[in-house]
C-alpha positions in Angstrom: -44.7 31.5 20.2 -43.3 34.1 17.8 -41.3 33.3 14.6 -38.0 34.4 16.3 -38.7 32.1 19.3 -39.4 29.2 17.1 -36.2 29.9 15.1 -34.1 30.0 18.4 -35.8 26.8 19.5 -35.0 25.0 16.3 -31.4 26.4 16.3 -31.0 25.2 19.9 -32.3 21.7 19.0 -29.9 21.5 16.1 -26.9 22.6 18.2 -27.7 20.1 20.9 -28.2 17.3 18.4 -24.8 18.1 16.7 -23.0 18.1 20.0 -24.5 14.7 20.9 -23.7 13.2 17.5 -20.2 14.6 17.5 -19.5 13.7 21.2 -17.2 10.7 20.4 -15.0 13.0 18.2 -15.0 15.7 20.8 -13.9 13.3 23.4 -11.2 11.8 21.1 -9.8 15.3 20.4 -9.9 16.4 24.0 -8.0 13.2 25.1 -5.5 13.5 22.1 -6.5 10.0 21.0 -4.0 8.5 18.5 -6.9 7.8 16.1 -8.9 11.0 16.6 -9.1 11.9 12.9 -10.4 8.4 12.0 -12.9 8.6 14.9 -14.1 11.9 13.5 -14.6 10.3 10.1 -16.5 7.4 11.6 -18.6 9.8 13.6 -19.4 12.0 10.6 -20.2 9.1 8.3 -21.9 6.7 10.7 -22.7 8.9 13.7 -26.4 9.3 12.8 -26.8 5.5 13.3 -26.9 4.2 16.9 -24.4 1.4 16.1 -21.9 3.8 14.4 -22.1 6.3 17.2 -21.6 3.5 19.9 -18.5 2.2 18.0 -17.0 5.6 17.8 -17.8 6.4 21.5 -16.2 3.1 22.7 -13.2 3.7 20.4 -12.8 7.3 21.7 -12.9 6.1 25.3 -10.2 3.4 24.9 -6.6 3.9 23.9 -4.9 0.7 22.8 -1.5 2.4 22.1 -0.4 5.6 23.7 3.2 6.5 22.6 5.7 7.4 25.3 7.4 10.0 23.2 4.6 12.5 23.7 3.4 12.2 20.2 -0.2 13.1 19.7 -0.7 10.6 16.9 -1.6 10.8 13.3 1.8 11.8 12.1 2.9 8.4 10.9 -0.4 7.0 9.8 -3.5 5.9 11.5 -1.8 4.0 14.4 -4.3 1.2 14.1 -1.9 -1.6 15.1 -1.3 -2.3 18.7 1.8 -4.3 18.1 4.0 -1.7 16.5 7.4 -3.1 15.6 10.1 -2.3 18.2 13.8 -3.0 18.3 14.9 -5.6 20.8 18.1 -7.1 21.9 18.8 -10.7 22.8 21.2 -10.9 25.7 22.6 -14.0 27.3 21.7 -14.3 31.0 24.3 -13.4 33.6 26.5 -16.4 34.5 25.4 -18.2 31.4 27.5 -21.2 30.4 27.0 -20.4 26.7 30.2 -21.2 24.7 32.1 -18.3 23.3 31.8 -18.6 19.5 33.4 -15.3 18.5 33.8 -16.2 14.8 30.2 -17.3 14.6 29.0 -14.1 16.3 31.1 -12.0 13.9 29.8 -13.8 10.9 26.2 -13.3 12.1 26.8 -9.6 12.6 28.3 -9.3 9.2 25.4 -11.0 7.6 22.9 -8.7 9.5 24.9 -5.7 8.3 25.0 -6.9 4.7 21.3 -7.5 4.5 20.5 -4.1 6.0 19.2 -5.2 9.4 22.1 -3.3 11.1 23.5 0.1 10.4 27.2 0.6 10.3 27.1 2.3 13.8 25.1 -0.6 15.3 27.5 -3.1 13.6 30.5 -1.4 15.1 29.0 -1.2 18.6 28.0 -4.9 18.6 31.3 -6.0 17.1 33.1 -4.2 19.9 31.0 -5.9 22.5 31.7 -9.3 20.9 35.4 -8.6 20.7 35.4 -7.3 24.3 34.4 -10.8 25.6 37.7 -12.2 24.5 
């Protein structure tokens, strides 16, 4: 084999090896995984070890949290936590026999507004709902 043939063989081997090592990162980027940049870092740092490569591959193939807004991830951090905080609302069931404690509800709303849990708009909307039950 000539020197040029040997060089092409070595170059081909290096390209194939790099593709195999970077396969978890390639998959993560193609799937728009929320943690694709972290998977790339793990692949680059630990990809040469079998255990690091396997961890990155499993991570790239599983998405624990896929945002509904169409975000591709990475904008607000690493998105490592599955249980991202979300706003919720406690509503009494229909036909509930809960007593109407308008004053207590208004006091609770005022305290939530004062400690910063509610914005002025949210406070106004909730106050209107409470006063609408009268």
